[in-house]
All heavy atoms as a GROMACS GRO file, in nm:
protein
  624
    1MET      N    1   0.086  -0.118   0.000
    1MET     CA    2   0.000   0.000   0.000
    1MET      C    3   0.090   0.124   0.000
    1MET      O    4   0.182   0.133   0.080
    1MET     CB    5  -0.088  -0.005   0.125
    1MET     CG    6  -0.188   0.106   0.133
    1MET     SD    7  -0.297   0.105   0.279
    1MET     CE    8  -0.352  -0.061   0.292
    2ASN      N    9   0.063   0.218  -0.090
    2ASN     CA   10   0.151   0.334  -0.094
    2ASN      C   11   0.122   0.429   0.024
    2ASN      O   12   0.021   0.418   0.091
    2ASN     CB   13   0.145   0.405  -0.229
    2ASN     CG   14   0.019   0.484  -0.253
    2ASN    OD1   15  -0.047   0.526  -0.160
    2ASN    ND2   16  -0.014   0.506  -0.378
    3ASP      N   17   0.215   0.519   0.049
    3ASP     CA   18   0.207   0.604   0.167
    3ASP      C   19   0.084   0.695   0.166
    3ASP      O   20   0.028   0.723   0.271
    3ASP     CB   21   0.333   0.688   0.180
    3ASP     CG   22   0.451   0.607   0.230
    3ASP    OD1   23   0.428   0.498   0.285
    3ASP    OD2   24   0.566   0.651   0.214
    4SER      N   25   0.044   0.741   0.050
    4SER     CA   26  -0.073   0.828   0.042
    4SER      C   27  -0.199   0.757   0.088
    4SER      O   28  -0.278   0.810   0.166
    4SER     CB   29  -0.089   0.878  -0.102
    4SER     OG   30  -0.204   0.958  -0.113
    5ILE      N   31  -0.218   0.636   0.040
    5ILE     CA   32  -0.335   0.559   0.080
    5ILE      C   33  -0.326   0.522   0.228
    5ILE      O   34  -0.425   0.531   0.302
    5ILE     CB   35  -0.350   0.432  -0.007
    5ILE    CG1   36  -0.382   0.472  -0.151
    5ILE    CG2   37  -0.456   0.339   0.047
    5ILE    CD1   38  -0.376   0.358  -0.250
    6LYS      N   39  -0.206   0.483   0.271
    6LYS     CA   40  -0.186   0.445   0.412
    6LYS      C   41  -0.214   0.563   0.504
    6LYS      O   42  -0.279   0.546   0.607
    6LYS     CB   43  -0.043   0.395   0.432
    6LYS     CG   44  -0.012   0.352   0.570
    6LYS     CD   45  -0.030   0.203   0.587
    6LYS     CE   46   0.020   0.159   0.724
    6LYS     NZ   47  -0.087   0.132   0.816
    7SER      N   48  -0.170   0.682   0.467
    7SER     CA   49  -0.193   0.798   0.552
    7SER      C   50  -0.342   0.831   0.561
    7SER      O   51  -0.393   0.860   0.669
    7SER     CB   52  -0.114   0.920   0.504
    7SER     OG   53  -0.157   0.963   0.378
    8LYS      N   54  -0.412   0.824   0.448
    8LYS     CA   55  -0.556   0.851   0.450
    8LYS      C   56  -0.630   0.745   0.531
    8LYS      O   57  -0.722   0.777   0.608
    8LYS     CB   58  -0.609   0.856   0.307
    8LYS     CG   59  -0.572   0.984   0.232
    8LYS     CD   60  -0.621   0.981   0.089
    8LYS     CE   61  -0.596   1.107   0.012
    8LYS     NZ   62  -0.462   1.160   0.009
    9THR      N   63  -0.588   0.619   0.516
    9THR     CA   64  -0.650   0.510   0.591
    9THR      C   65  -0.629   0.530   0.740
    9THR      O   66  -0.723   0.518   0.820
    9THR     CB   67  -0.592   0.374   0.547
    9THR    OG1   68  -0.616   0.357   0.407
    9THR    CG2   69  -0.655   0.260   0.623
   10ASP      N   70  -0.506   0.564   0.779
   10ASP     CA   71  -0.477   0.586   0.921
   10ASP      C   72  -0.560   0.702   0.977
   10ASP      O   73  -0.609   0.694   1.090
   10ASP     CB   74  -0.329   0.616   0.942
   10ASP     CG   75  -0.243   0.491   0.945
   10ASP    OD1   76  -0.298   0.381   0.969
   10ASP    OD2   77  -0.121   0.501   0.925
   11LYS      N   78  -0.576   0.808   0.898
   11LYS     CA   79  -0.655   0.921   0.946
   11LYS      C   80  -0.801   0.883   0.966
   11LYS      O   81  -0.861   0.917   1.068
   11LYS     CB   82  -0.643   1.038   0.848
   11LYS     CG   83  -0.508   1.108   0.856
   11LYS     CD   84  -0.482   1.206   0.745
   11LYS     CE   85  -0.585   1.313   0.729
   11LYS     NZ   86  -0.554   1.409   0.624
   12VAL      N   87  -0.858   0.811   0.870
   12VAL     CA   88  -0.999   0.773   0.879
   12VAL      C   89  -1.021   0.672   0.992
   12VAL      O   90  -1.110   0.689   1.077
   12VAL     CB   91  -1.050   0.716   0.744
   12VAL    CG1   92  -1.187   0.654   0.760
   12VAL    CG2   93  -1.052   0.825   0.638
   13VAL      N   94  -0.940   0.566   0.993
   13VAL     CA   95  -0.955   0.463   1.096
   13VAL      C   96  -0.929   0.521   1.234
   13VAL      O   97  -1.000   0.491   1.330
   13VAL     CB   98  -0.862   0.342   1.067
   13VAL    CG1   99  -0.862   0.245   1.182
   13VAL    CG2  100  -0.905   0.272   0.938
   14GLY      N  101  -0.830   0.609   1.244
   14GLY     CA  102  -0.801   0.674   1.371
   14GLY      C  103  -0.918   0.757   1.421
   14GLY      O  104  -0.953   0.754   1.539
   15THR      N  105  -0.981   0.831   1.331
   15THR     CA  106  -1.096   0.913   1.368
   15THR      C  107  -1.211   0.824   1.416
   15THR      O  108  -1.277   0.855   1.516
   15THR     CB  109  -1.141   1.001   1.250
   15THR    OG1  110  -1.033   1.086   1.212
   15THR    CG2  111  -1.262   1.084   1.284
   16VAL      N  112  -1.234   0.714   1.345
   16VAL     CA  113  -1.340   0.621   1.383
   16VAL      C  114  -1.312   0.563   1.522
   16VAL      O  115  -1.400   0.561   1.609
   16VAL     CB  116  -1.357   0.509   1.278
   16VAL    CG1  117  -1.450   0.400   1.329
   16VAL    CG2  118  -1.409   0.566   1.146
   17LYS      N  119  -1.190   0.516   1.543
   17LYS     CA  120  -1.153   0.460   1.674
   17LYS      C  121  -1.170   0.564   1.784
   17LYS      O  122  -1.220   0.534   1.893
   17LYS     CB  123  -1.007   0.412   1.673
   17LYS     CG  124  -0.983   0.280   1.610
   17LYS     CD  125  -0.834   0.245   1.625
   17LYS     CE  126  -0.797   0.118   1.556
   17LYS     NZ  127  -0.651   0.092   1.568
   18GLU      N  128  -1.125   0.686   1.756
   18GLU     CA  129  -1.136   0.792   1.855
   18GLU      C  130  -1.282   0.816   1.892
   18GLU      O  131  -1.317   0.826   2.011
   18GLU     CB  132  -1.073   0.921   1.799
   18GLU     CG  133  -1.073   1.037   1.895
   18GLU     CD  134  -1.011   1.163   1.835
   18GLU    OE1  135  -0.962   1.159   1.721
   18GLU    OE2  136  -1.012   1.265   1.906
   19ASN      N  137  -1.368   0.824   1.793
   19ASN     CA  138  -1.510   0.849   1.819
   19ASN      C  139  -1.577   0.731   1.890
   19ASN      O  140  -1.661   0.752   1.978
   19ASN     CB  141  -1.583   0.883   1.689
   19ASN     CG  142  -1.544   1.021   1.638
   19ASN    OD1  143  -1.510   1.110   1.715
   19ASN    ND2  144  -1.544   1.037   1.507
   20ILE      N  145  -1.542   0.610   1.852
   20ILE     CA  146  -1.597   0.493   1.920
   20ILE      C  147  -1.549   0.492   2.065
   20ILE      O  148  -1.627   0.464   2.158
   20ILE     CB  149  -1.559   0.362   1.848
   20ILE    CG1  150  -1.633   0.352   1.715
   20ILE    CG2  151  -1.589   0.241   1.936
   20ILE    CD1  152  -1.589   0.236   1.627
   21GLY      N  153  -1.422   0.523   2.086
   21GLY     CA  154  -1.369   0.530   2.221
   21GLY      C  155  -1.443   0.630   2.307
   21GLY      O  156  -1.474   0.603   2.424
   22LYS      N  157  -1.476   0.745   2.249
   22LYS     CA  158  -1.554   0.845   2.322
   22LYS      C  159  -1.694   0.792   2.353
   22LYS      O  160  -1.745   0.810   2.463
   22LYS     CB  161  -1.565   0.974   2.241
   22LYS     CG  162  -1.438   1.056   2.235
   22LYS     CD  163  -1.455   1.179   2.148
   22LYS     CE  164  -1.325   1.254   2.132
   22LYS     NZ  165  -1.339   1.370   2.040
   23ALA      N  166  -1.754   0.727   2.252
   23ALA     CA  167  -1.891   0.679   2.267
   23ALA      C  168  -1.903   0.570   2.374
   23ALA      O  169  -2.003   0.566   2.448
   23ALA     CB  170  -1.944   0.627   2.134
   24ILE      N  171  -1.804   0.482   2.381
   24ILE     CA  172  -1.814   0.373   2.478
   24ILE      C  173  -1.732   0.402   2.604
   24ILE      O  174  -1.715   0.316   2.690
   24ILE     CB  175  -1.771   0.237   2.416
   24ILE    CG1  176  -1.624   0.239   2.376
   24ILE    CG2  177  -1.861   0.200   2.300
   24ILE    CD1  178  -1.569   0.103   2.332
   25ASP      N  179  -1.684   0.523   2.614
   25ASP     CA  180  -1.608   0.568   2.730
   25ASP      C  181  -1.482   0.484   2.753
   25ASP      O  182  -1.452   0.443   2.865
   25ASP     CB  183  -1.696   0.570   2.856
   25ASP     CG  184  -1.638   0.661   2.964
   25ASP    OD1  185  -1.568   0.758   2.928
   25ASP    OD2  186  -1.661   0.633   3.083
   26SER      N  187  -1.410   0.459   2.642
   26SER     CA  188  -1.285   0.384   2.650
   26SER      C  189  -1.170   0.480   2.618
   26SER      O  190  -1.146   0.513   2.502
   26SER     CB  191  -1.285   0.266   2.552
   26SER     OG  192  -1.156   0.210   2.542
   27GLU      N  193  -1.102   0.523   2.724
   27GLU     CA  194  -0.990   0.615   2.703
   27GLU      C  195  -0.881   0.552   2.619
   27GLU      O  196  -0.817   0.620   2.538
   27GLU     CB  197  -0.934   0.659   2.838
   27GLU     CG  198  -1.025   0.752   2.914
   27GLU     CD  199  -0.966   0.797   3.047
   27GLU    OE1  200  -0.846   0.770   3.072
   27GLU    OE2  201  -1.039   0.860   3.123
   28GLN      N  202  -0.858   0.422   2.638
   28GLN     CA  203  -0.754   0.353   2.562
   28GLN      C  204  -0.785   0.354   2.412
   28GLN      O  205  -0.699   0.385   2.330
   28GLN     CB  206  -0.738   0.208   2.610
   28GLN     CG  207  -0.625   0.133   2.539
   28GLN     CD  208  -0.488   0.196   2.563
   28GLN    OE1  209  -0.454   0.228   2.677
   28GLN    NE2  210  -0.412   0.216   2.458
   29MET      N  211  -0.910   0.322   2.375
   29MET     CA  212  -0.946   0.321   2.233
   29MET      C  213  -0.942   0.462   2.177
   29MET      O  214  -0.897   0.484   2.063
   29MET     CB  215  -1.083   0.260   2.210
   29MET     CG  216  -1.121   0.253   2.062
   29MET     SD  217  -1.278   0.172   2.032
   29MET     CE  218  -1.220   0.005   2.018
   30GLU      N  219  -0.987   0.559   2.255
   30GLU     CA  220  -0.983   0.698   2.210
   30GLU      C  221  -0.839   0.742   2.185
   30GLU      O  222  -0.808   0.804   2.083
   30GLU     CB  223  -1.049   0.787   2.316
   30GLU     CG  224  -1.062   0.931   2.275
   30GLU     CD  225  -1.131   1.016   2.381
   30GLU    OE1  226  -1.192   0.962   2.476
   30GLU    OE2  227  -1.123   1.140   2.368
   31LEU      N  228  -0.750   0.707   2.277
   31LEU     CA  229  -0.608   0.742   2.262
   31LEU      C  230  -0.547   0.670   2.142
   31LEU      O  231  -0.474   0.731   2.064
   31LEU     CB  232  -0.531   0.707   2.388
   31LEU     CG  233  -0.381   0.735   2.386
   31LEU    CD1  234  -0.354   0.883   2.360
   31LEU    CD2  235  -0.318   0.690   2.516
   32ASP      N  236  -0.578   0.541   2.126
   32ASP     CA  237  -0.528   0.467   2.010
   32ASP      C  238  -0.573   0.534   1.880
   32ASP      O  239  -0.495   0.545   1.784
   32ASP     CB  240  -0.578   0.322   2.011
   32ASP     CG  241  -0.509   0.237   2.116
   32ASP    OD1  242  -0.405   0.279   2.170
   32ASP    OD2  243  -0.560   0.127   2.144
   33GLY      N  244  -0.697   0.578   1.877
   33GLY     CA  245  -0.750   0.646   1.759
   33GLY      C  246  -0.677   0.777   1.731
   33GLY      O  247  -0.641   0.806   1.618
   34LYS      N  248  -0.656   0.854   1.837
   34LYS     CA  249  -0.584   0.981   1.820
   34LYS      C  250  -0.443   0.957   1.767
   34LYS      O  251  -0.396   1.028   1.677
   34LYS     CB  252  -0.577   1.056   1.952
   34LYS     CG  253  -0.708   1.120   1.993
   34LYS     CD  254  -0.694   1.193   2.126
   34LYS     CE  255  -0.827   1.255   2.166
   34LYS     NZ  256  -0.816   1.328   2.294
   35LEU      N  257  -0.376   0.857   1.823
   35LEU     CA  258  -0.240   0.827   1.779
   35LEU      C  259  -0.237   0.779   1.634
   35LEU      O  260  -0.149   0.819   1.557
   35LEU     CB  261  -0.177   0.721   1.870
   35LEU     CG  262  -0.143   0.768   2.011
   35LEU    CD1  263  -0.096   0.651   2.096
   35LEU    CD2  264  -0.039   0.878   2.010
   36GLN      N  265  -0.334   0.697   1.595
   36GLN     CA  266  -0.338   0.649   1.457
   36GLN      C  267  -0.366   0.764   1.362
   36GLN      O  268  -0.308   0.774   1.253
   36GLN     CB  269  -0.441   0.538   1.440
   36GLN     CG  270  -0.434   0.473   1.304
   36GLN     CD  271  -0.515   0.344   1.295
   36GLN    OE1  272  -0.576   0.300   1.392
   36GLN    NE2  273  -0.515   0.284   1.179
   37LYS      N  274  -0.457   0.854   1.402
   37LYS     CA  275  -0.488   0.970   1.319
   37LYS      C  276  -0.365   1.059   1.304
   37LYS      O  277  -0.333   1.106   1.194
   37LYS     CB  278  -0.604   1.047   1.381
   37LYS     CG  279  -0.655   1.162   1.296
   37LYS     CD  280  -0.785   1.219   1.348
   37LYS     CE  281  -0.766   1.301   1.470
   37LYS     NZ  282  -0.888   1.374   1.512
   38LEU      N  283  -0.292   1.081   1.413
   38LEU     CA  284  -0.170   1.162   1.407
   38LEU      C  285  -0.063   1.096   1.321
   38LEU      O  286   0.010   1.164   1.249
   38LEU     CB  287  -0.116   1.186   1.548
   38LEU     CG  288  -0.191   1.290   1.630
   38LEU    CD1  289  -0.140   1.290   1.773
   38LEU    CD2  290  -0.180   1.428   1.569
   39THR      N  291  -0.057   0.963   1.326
   39THR     CA  292   0.038   0.891   1.241
   39THR      C  293   0.007   0.918   1.094
   39THR      O  294   0.096   0.944   1.013
   39THR     CB  295   0.032   0.740   1.270
   39THR    OG1  296   0.069   0.717   1.405
   39THR    CG2  297   0.123   0.661   1.177
   40GLY      N  298  -0.120   0.911   1.059
   40GLY     CA  299  -0.162   0.939   0.921
   40GLY      C  300  -0.130   1.081   0.880
   40GLY      O  301  -0.082   1.106   0.769
   41GLU      N  302  -0.158   1.176   0.969
   41GLU     CA  303  -0.130   1.316   0.938
   41GLU      C  304   0.020   1.339   0.922
   41GLU      O  305   0.063   1.412   0.832
   41GLU     CB  306  -0.187   1.405   1.048
   41GLU     CG  307  -0.339   1.409   1.049
   41GLU     CD  308  -0.397   1.480   1.170
   41GLU    OE1  309  -0.320   1.520   1.261
   41GLU    OE2  310  -0.520   1.493   1.176
   42THR      N  311   0.099   1.276   1.008
   42THR     CA  312   0.244   1.290   1.000
   42THR      C  313   0.297   1.231   0.869
   42THR      O  314   0.380   1.291   0.801
   42THR     CB  315   0.312   1.222   1.120
   42THR    OG1  316   0.261   1.281   1.240
   42THR    CG2  317   0.462   1.236   1.114
   43ARG      N  318   0.249   1.111   0.836
   43ARG     CA  319   0.292   1.047   0.712
   43ARG      C  320   0.257   1.136   0.592
   43ARG      O  321   0.334   1.149   0.498
   43ARG     CB  322   0.224   0.910   0.698
   43ARG     CG  323   0.273   0.833   0.576
   43ARG     CD  324   0.209   0.695   0.566
   43ARG     NE  325   0.275   0.603   0.658
   43ARG     CZ  326   0.216   0.546   0.764
   43ARG    NH1  327   0.090   0.571   0.790
   43ARG    NH2  328   0.282   0.465   0.843
   44GLU      N  329   0.140   1.198   0.596
   44GLU     CA  330   0.096   1.287   0.488
   44GLU      C  331   0.190   1.408   0.475
   44GLU      O  332   0.229   1.446   0.365
   44GLU     CB  333  -0.047   1.334   0.516
   44GLU     CG  334  -0.116   1.400   0.402
   44GLU     CD  335  -0.262   1.427   0.436
   44GLU    OE1  336  -0.288   1.512   0.523
   44GLU    OE2  337  -0.348   1.360   0.377
   45LYS      N  338   0.228   1.466   0.589
   45LYS     CA  339   0.319   1.582   0.587
   45LYS      C  340   0.458   1.542   0.536
   45LYS      O  341   0.521   1.618   0.462
   45LYS     CB  342   0.330   1.644   0.727
   45LYS     CG  343   0.203   1.708   0.776
   45LYS     CD  344   0.165   1.826   0.693
   45LYS     CE  345   0.039   1.890   0.745
   45LYS     NZ  346  -0.014   1.991   0.654
   46VAL      N  347   0.504   1.424   0.575
   46VAL     CA  348   0.633   1.377   0.526
   46VAL      C  349   0.629   1.361   0.375
   46VAL      O  350   0.723   1.400   0.304
   46VAL     CB  351   0.672   1.243   0.595
   46VAL    CG1  352   0.788   1.176   0.523
   46VAL    CG2  353   0.705   1.266   0.741
   47GLU      N  354   0.521   1.306   0.324
   47GLU     CA  355   0.506   1.287   0.180
   47GLU      C  356   0.505   1.422   0.108
   47GLU      O  357   0.568   1.439   0.003
   47GLU     CB  358   0.377   1.208   0.153
   47GLU     CG  359   0.367   1.145   0.018
   47GLU     CD  360   0.477   1.046  -0.014
   47GLU    OE1  361   0.530   0.978   0.075
   47GLU    OE2  362   0.514   1.039  -0.132
   48GLU      N  363   0.432   1.520   0.164
   48GLU     CA  364   0.428   1.654   0.105
   48GLU      C  365   0.568   1.716   0.103
   48GLU      O  366   0.609   1.777   0.003
   48GLU     CB  367   0.333   1.745   0.184
   48GLU     CG  368   0.187   1.714   0.166
   48GLU     CD  369   0.098   1.796   0.259
   48GLU    OE1  370   0.147   1.894   0.322
   48GLU    OE2  371  -0.020   1.761   0.271
   49THR      N  372   0.640   1.702   0.214
   49THR     CA  373   0.774   1.758   0.223
   49THR      C  374   0.867   1.692   0.122
   49THR      O  375   0.947   1.759   0.056
   49THR     CB  376   0.830   1.740   0.366
   49THR    OG1  377   0.741   1.805   0.458
   49THR    CG2  378   0.968   1.799   0.379
   50LYS      N  379   0.853   1.561   0.109
   50LYS     CA  380   0.936   1.487   0.012
   50LYS      C  381   0.908   1.537  -0.130
   50LYS      O  382   1.001   1.563  -0.206
   50LYS     CB  383   0.904   1.338   0.022
   50LYS     CG  384   0.980   1.251  -0.071
   50LYS     CD  385   0.939   1.105  -0.049
   50LYS     CE  386   0.953   1.027  -0.177
   50LYS     NZ  387   0.896   0.894  -0.169
   51ASP      N  388   0.780   1.553  -0.164
   51ASP     CA  389   0.744   1.602  -0.297
   51ASP      C  390   0.800   1.741  -0.322
   51ASP      O  391   0.852   1.770  -0.431
   51ASP     CB  392   0.592   1.603  -0.315
   51ASP     CG  393   0.531   1.464  -0.321
   51ASP    OD1  394   0.606   1.365  -0.341
   51ASP    OD2  395   0.408   1.452  -0.302
   52LYS      N  396   0.792   1.827  -0.221
   52LYS     CA  397   0.843   1.963  -0.237
   52LYS      C  398   0.994   1.964  -0.253
   52LYS      O  399   1.048   2.041  -0.333
   52LYS     CB  400   0.803   2.049  -0.117
   52LYS     CG  401   0.657   2.087  -0.117
   52LYS     CD  402   0.620   2.170   0.005
   52LYS     CE  403   0.471   2.201   0.006
   52LYS     NZ  404   0.433   2.276   0.126
   53SER      N  405   1.063   1.877  -0.179
   53SER     CA  406   1.210   1.875  -0.190
   53SER      C  407   1.254   1.822  -0.326
   53SER      O  408   1.353   1.868  -0.382
   53SER     CB  409   1.272   1.793  -0.077
   53SER     OG  410   1.240   1.658  -0.088
   54VAL      N  411   1.181   1.725  -0.380
   54VAL     CA  412   1.213   1.673  -0.514
   54VAL      C  413   1.195   1.784  -0.617
   54VAL      O  414   1.280   1.804  -0.704
   54VAL     CB  415   1.126   1.550  -0.548
   54VAL    CG1  416   1.135   1.515  -0.694
   54VAL    CG2  417   1.166   1.430  -0.462
   55GLN      N  418   1.084   1.859  -0.606
   55GLN     CA  419   1.060   1.968  -0.701
   55GLN      C  420   1.167   2.077  -0.686
   55GLN      O  421   1.217   2.130  -0.785
   55GLN     CB  422   0.921   2.027  -0.681
   55GLN     CG  423   0.885   2.134  -0.784
   55GLN     CD  424   0.893   2.083  -0.928
   55GLN    OE1  425   0.838   1.979  -0.960
   55GLN    NE2  426   0.961   2.156  -1.014
   56PHE      N  427   1.202   2.109  -0.563
   56PHE     CA  428   1.305   2.209  -0.537
   56PHE      C  429   1.438   2.166  -0.599
   56PHE      O  430   1.507   2.246  -0.663
   56PHE     CB  431   1.320   2.230  -0.386
   56PHE     CG  432   1.416   2.337  -0.347
   56PHE    CD1  433   1.390   2.469  -0.374
   56PHE    CD2  434   1.535   2.305  -0.283
   56PHE    CE1  435   1.480   2.569  -0.338
   56PHE    CE2  436   1.625   2.402  -0.246
   56PHE     CZ  437   1.598   2.535  -0.274
   57SER      N  438   1.470   2.040  -0.585
   57SER     CA  439   1.593   1.986  -0.643
   57SER      C  440   1.591   1.999  -0.795
   57SER      O  441   1.691   2.037  -0.856
   57SER     CB  442   1.607   1.839  -0.602
   57SER     OG  443   1.700   1.773  -0.679
   58LYS      N  444   1.479   1.968  -0.857
   58LYS     CA  445   1.467   1.981  -1.002
   58LYS      C  446   1.481   2.127  -1.045
   58LYS      O  447   1.547   2.156  -1.146
   58LYS     CB  448   1.332   1.926  -1.050
   58LYS     CG  449   1.322   1.777  -1.044
   58LYS     CD  450   1.184   1.729  -1.088
   58LYS     CE  451   1.172   1.579  -1.077
   58LYS     NZ  452   1.037   1.533  -1.115
   59ASP      N  453   1.420   2.218  -0.969
   59ASP     CA  454   1.429   2.360  -1.002
   59ASP      C  455   1.573   2.409  -0.994
   59ASP      O  456   1.618   2.485  -1.081
   59ASP     CB  457   1.340   2.443  -0.907
   59ASP     CG  458   1.192   2.419  -0.928
   59ASP    OD1  459   1.154   2.361  -1.033
   59ASP    OD2  460   1.113   2.458  -0.840
   60ILE      N  461   1.645   2.366  -0.892
   60ILE     CA  462   1.786   2.406  -0.878
   60ILE      C  463   1.868   2.351  -0.994
   60ILE      O  464   1.950   2.422  -1.053
   60ILE     CB  465   1.843   2.358  -0.742
   60ILE    CG1  466   1.782   2.439  -0.629
   60ILE    CG2  467   1.995   2.367  -0.741
   60ILE    CD1  468   1.821   2.391  -0.491
   61LYS      N  469   1.845   2.224  -1.027
   61LYS     CA  470   1.919   2.162  -1.138
   61LYS      C  471   1.895   2.239  -1.268
   61LYS      O  472   1.989   2.266  -1.343
   61LYS     CB  473   1.875   2.017  -1.153
   61LYS     CG  474   1.949   1.941  -1.259
   61LYS     CD  475   1.901   1.797  -1.264
   61LYS     CE  476   1.965   1.721  -1.377
   61LYS     NZ  477   1.917   1.582  -1.386
   62GLU      N  478   1.771   2.276  -1.295
   62GLU     CA  479   1.739   2.351  -1.416
   62GLU      C  480   1.805   2.489  -1.416
   62GLU      O  481   1.858   2.534  -1.518
   62GLU     CB  482   1.588   2.366  -1.430
   62GLU     CG  483   1.517   2.238  -1.469
   62GLU     CD  484   1.365   2.252  -1.473
   62GLU    OE1  485   1.314   2.367  -1.471
   62GLU    OE2  486   1.298   2.148  -1.478
   63ALA      N  487   1.804   2.556  -1.300
   63ALA     CA  488   1.865   2.688  -1.291
   63ALA      C  489   2.015   2.681  -1.314
   63ALA      O  490   2.073   2.765  -1.384
   63ALA     CB  491   1.835   2.750  -1.154
   64ILE      N  492   2.079   2.579  -1.257
   64ILE     CA  493   2.223   2.562  -1.277
   64ILE      C  494   2.254   2.532  -1.423
   64ILE      O  495   2.348   2.589  -1.480
   64ILE     CB  496   2.278   2.451  -1.184
   64ILE    CG1  497   2.274   2.499  -1.039
   64ILE    CG2  498   2.420   2.411  -1.223
   64ILE    CD1  499   2.305   2.391  -0.938
   65ALA      N  500   2.176   2.447  -1.484
   65ALA     CA  501   2.198   2.412  -1.625
   65ALA      C  502   2.180   2.536  -1.713
   65ALA      O  503   2.258   2.559  -1.807
   65ALA     CB  504   2.102   2.303  -1.668
   66GLU      N  505   2.082   2.617  -1.682
   66GLU     CA  506   2.058   2.739  -1.760
   66GLU      C  507   2.176   2.835  -1.748
   66GLU      O  508   2.223   2.890  -1.848
   66GLU     CB  509   1.930   2.806  -1.711
   66GLU     CG  510   1.889   2.927  -1.793
   66GLU     CD  511   1.759   2.987  -1.744
   66GLU    OE1  512   1.665   2.911  -1.714
   66GLU    OE2  513   1.752   3.111  -1.737
   67LYS      N  514   2.226   2.854  -1.626
   67LYS     CA  515   2.340   2.944  -1.605
   67LYS      C  516   2.465   2.888  -1.674
   67LYS      O  517   2.543   2.964  -1.732
   67LYS     CB  518   2.366   2.966  -1.456
   67LYS     CG  519   2.258   3.041  -1.385
   67LYS     CD  520   2.247   3.182  -1.437
   67LYS     CE  521   2.139   3.258  -1.363
   67LYS     NZ  522   2.115   3.390  -1.419
   68ALA      N  523   2.484   2.757  -1.666
   68ALA     CA  524   2.600   2.695  -1.732
   68ALA      C  525   2.592   2.716  -1.883
   68ALA      O  526   2.693   2.749  -1.947
   68ALA     CB  527   2.606   2.547  -1.699
   69ASN      N  528   2.474   2.698  -1.940
   69ASN     CA  529   2.457   2.720  -2.084
   69ASN      C  530   2.482   2.866  -2.122
   69ASN      O  531   2.543   2.893  -2.226
   69ASN     CB  532   2.318   2.676  -2.129
   69ASN     CG  533   2.304   2.526  -2.136
   69ASN    OD1  534   2.402   2.455  -2.156
   69ASN    ND2  535   2.182   2.477  -2.117
   70ASP      N  536   2.435   2.958  -2.038
   70ASP     CA  537   2.460   3.100  -2.063
   70ASP      C  538   2.610   3.129  -2.061
   70ASP      O  539   2.661   3.203  -2.146
   70ASP     CB  540   2.390   3.187  -1.958
   70ASP     CG  541   2.239   3.188  -1.972
   70ASP    OD1  542   2.188   3.142  -2.077
   70ASP    OD2  543   2.171   3.234  -1.876
   71LEU      N  544   2.680   3.069  -1.966
   71LEU     CA  545   2.824   3.088  -1.956
   71LEU      C  546   2.896   3.031  -2.078
   71LEU      O  547   2.985   3.095  -2.135
   71LEU     CB  548   2.878   3.023  -1.828
   71LEU     CG  549   3.027   3.035  -1.802
   71LEU    CD1  550   3.070   3.182  -1.793
   71LEU    CD2  551   3.064   2.961  -1.675
   72ILE      N  552   2.856   2.913  -2.120
   72ILE     CA  553   2.916   2.850  -2.239
   72ILE      C  554   2.892   2.936  -2.362
   72ILE      O  555   2.984   2.959  -2.442
   72ILE     CB  556   2.859   2.707  -2.259
   72ILE    CG1  557   2.911   2.615  -2.148
   72ILE    CG2  558   2.895   2.652  -2.397
   72ILE    CD1  559   2.840   2.481  -2.141
   73ASP      N  560   2.770   2.985  -2.377
   73ASP     CA  561   2.739   3.072  -2.491
   73ASP      C  562   2.823   3.199  -2.487
   73ASP      O  563   2.873   3.246  -2.591
   73ASP     CB  564   2.590   3.109  -2.491
   73ASP     CG  565   2.501   2.992  -2.527
   73ASP    OD1  566   2.552   2.891  -2.582
   73ASP    OD2  567   2.378   3.000  -2.499
   74SER      N  568   2.842   3.254  -2.369
   74SER     CA  569   2.921   3.376  -2.354
   74SER      C  570   3.066   3.352  -2.393
   74SER      O  571   3.128   3.434  -2.463
   74SER     CB  572   2.913   3.423  -2.208
   74SER     OG  573   3.000   3.529  -2.185
   75VAL      N  574   3.121   3.240  -2.353
   75VAL     CA  575   3.260   3.206  -2.386
   75VAL      C  576   3.274   3.183  -2.537
   75VAL      O  577   3.371   3.227  -2.599
   75VAL     CB  578   3.307   3.082  -2.306
   75VAL    CG1  579   3.440   3.029  -2.357
   75VAL    CG2  580   3.315   3.115  -2.158
   76LYS      N  581   3.176   3.115  -2.597
   76LYS     CA  582   3.180   3.089  -2.740
   76LYS      C  583   3.178   3.221  -2.819
   76LYS      O  584   3.250   3.236  -2.919
   76LYS     CB  585   3.063   3.001  -2.784
   76LYS     CG  586   3.081   2.858  -2.747
   76LYS     CD  587   2.960   2.776  -2.793
   76LYS     CE  588   2.975   2.628  -2.759
   76LYS     NZ  589   2.857   2.550  -2.801
   77LYS      N  590   3.099   3.318  -2.774
   77LYS     CA  591   3.089   3.446  -2.843
   77LYS      C  592   3.221   3.523  -2.836
   77LYS      O  593   3.262   3.589  -2.930
   77LYS     CB  594   2.976   3.530  -2.785
   77LYS     CG  595   2.840   3.483  -2.826
   77LYS     CD  596   2.730   3.568  -2.764
   77LYS     CE  597   2.593   3.515  -2.800
   77LYS     NZ  598   2.486   3.590  -2.736
   78LYS      N  599   3.288   3.512  -2.721
   78LYS     CA  600   3.415   3.583  -2.702
   78LYS      C  601   3.525   3.523  -2.790
   78LYS      O  602   3.616   3.590  -2.834
   78LYS     CB  603   3.459   3.578  -2.557
   78LYS     CG  604   3.380   3.669  -2.468
   78LYS     CD  605   3.433   3.665  -2.326
   78LYS     CE  606   3.352   3.756  -2.237
   78LYS     NZ  607   3.400   3.753  -2.098
   79ASN      N  608   3.517   3.394  -2.816
   79ASN     CA  609   3.621   3.325  -2.893
   79ASN      C  610   3.601   3.338  -3.044
   79ASN      O  611   3.685   3.295  -3.120
   79ASN     CB  612   3.627   3.176  -2.856
   79ASN     CG  613   3.684   3.156  -2.718
   79ASN    OD1  614   3.762   3.237  -2.670
   79ASN    ND2  615   3.646   3.050  -2.651
   80LYS      N  616   3.493   3.395  -3.086
   80LYS     CA  617   3.470   3.412  -3.232
   80LYS      C  618   3.532   3.534  -3.287
   80LYS      O  619   3.576   3.625  -3.244
   80LYS     CB  620   3.319   3.416  -3.261
   80LYS     CG  621   3.258   3.278  -3.249
   80LYS     CD  622   3.115   3.283  -3.294
   80LYS     CE  623   3.057   3.144  -3.293
   80LYS     NZ  624   2.925   3.138  -3.343
   0.00000   0.00000   0.00000
């Protein structure tokens, strides 16, 4: 199961457990639900951060390549 589905599943199942725990007055089940929901939320944030860092890395690579090409073009013009 990929992380996106797992995080959503943890959030939903955690919320259900938390609410059932409240309904039947089970602090343990309520706490388990809260922890599972937080696990899902944390996994989701990690995935978002990972996606952003990958995009940031690509942006930097493109910027460096563009500057390198500009420099190469500048040197070629000077040598003509």
